[in-house]
Every structure is written in C-alpha cells, then in structure tokens.
Legacy VTK file of the C-alpha trace (Angstrom):
# vtk DataFile Version 3.0
C-alpha trace
ASCII
DATASET POLYDATA
POINTS 89 float
18.053 -96.648 -266.780
15.486 -95.787 -264.093
17.722 -97.317 -261.619
20.789 -95.338 -262.457
18.502 -92.146 -262.454
17.107 -93.290 -259.089
20.618 -93.733 -257.799
21.759 -90.372 -259.055
18.826 -88.701 -257.436
19.437 -90.532 -253.747
23.167 -89.230 -253.957
22.327 -85.807 -254.760
19.910 -85.815 -251.661
22.415 -87.241 -249.252
24.873 -84.395 -250.549
22.351 -81.688 -249.712
20.862 -83.395 -246.580
21.078 -80.794 -243.649
23.617 -82.176 -240.587
24.378 -80.883 -237.126
27.587 -79.229 -236.227
28.036 -80.409 -232.457
30.149 -78.623 -230.019
31.569 -80.806 -227.217
32.481 -79.723 -223.711
36.181 -79.539 -222.461
38.136 -78.603 -219.392
40.349 -76.257 -221.415
38.609 -73.242 -222.937
36.823 -70.392 -221.062
33.065 -69.600 -221.453
34.180 -66.252 -222.564
36.443 -67.513 -225.417
33.605 -69.988 -226.386
30.868 -67.445 -226.592
33.283 -65.133 -228.371
34.193 -67.848 -231.000
30.036 -68.827 -231.329
29.456 -64.976 -232.168
32.425 -64.530 -234.671
32.361 -68.084 -236.373
28.932 -69.155 -236.490
27.132 -65.794 -236.385
25.089 -66.417 -233.129
23.878 -63.482 -231.258
25.201 -63.154 -227.607
22.036 -64.697 -226.003
22.246 -67.942 -228.300
25.942 -68.218 -227.842
25.622 -67.928 -224.083
22.633 -70.679 -224.137
24.850 -72.924 -226.270
27.894 -72.701 -224.056
25.656 -73.280 -220.887
24.210 -76.421 -222.568
27.840 -77.835 -223.974
28.911 -77.216 -220.273
26.173 -79.042 -218.483
24.959 -81.577 -221.040
28.543 -82.276 -222.670
27.682 -81.177 -226.060
25.268 -78.974 -228.228
24.190 -78.487 -231.559
25.402 -75.106 -232.678
24.539 -74.824 -236.361
22.379 -76.928 -239.000
23.396 -77.003 -242.516
24.551 -79.080 -245.495
28.034 -80.769 -244.870
29.881 -78.656 -247.472
28.767 -75.656 -245.436
29.328 -77.059 -242.003
33.135 -78.160 -242.688
34.711 -74.938 -242.934
32.935 -73.927 -239.546
34.080 -77.203 -237.940
37.537 -77.149 -239.303
37.813 -73.345 -237.706
36.331 -74.593 -234.444
39.116 -77.045 -234.074
41.904 -74.727 -235.066
40.665 -72.852 -232.268
40.981 -75.536 -229.912
37.465 -76.553 -229.579
35.994 -79.891 -229.787
33.518 -80.185 -232.566
32.086 -82.690 -235.187
29.678 -82.962 -237.892
27.194 -85.597 -237.449
LINES 1 90
89 0 1 2 3 4 5 6 7 8 9 10 11 12 13 14 15 16 17 18 19 20 21 22 23 24 25 26 27 28 29 30 31 32 33 34 35 36 37 38 39 40 41 42 43 44 45 46 47 48 49 50 51 52 53 54 55 56 57 58 59 60 61 62 63 64 65 66 67 68 69 70 71 72 73 74 75 76 77 78 79 80 81 82 83 84 85 86 87 88
C-alpha cells in the first residue's frame, strides 16, 4: 500500500512540476512580430519581450515562460500557430 501511495505522489509531483517554454530562432519572423507576440500572448512587458527576442536571435533560443505543462501548452500552441518555433522542455 505504501508503494502505491508513493507512486501516486510521484505522478502528481510530475504533473505540477514547472517546465520551460522555449522560443527558437528562425529566419522568417521580424523582431517586431516576435516582440508583439510575446507581449500579447505571454504577458511580457516591452523590455522583457525585446530582451527575449535578442537572446533568441543571437543565442538561438530563449526560455520565455516557466510554468506547469498544462499552462504552457496553450501558449506553445498559439506560438506555433503564429509561425514561431517553440517547445516545452
């Protein structure tokens, strides 16, 4: 019985464990489009959105949001629908 309870606890912890939403660089979208998208979708302020956009451009990727998978999934899907490259890690 203890083993089953321990397993249940471990599964619940994995479900609420925070993950990162990563935005990747591409050669298609403009800085302005990416900045506007981060502001409108992710709730970034203008400075944060600009910094993330430059990191994506120069480093190839940037963690733009940290939360549980269930909260990040709709954001990731919305970014993908707008033609951006993103995934949850």
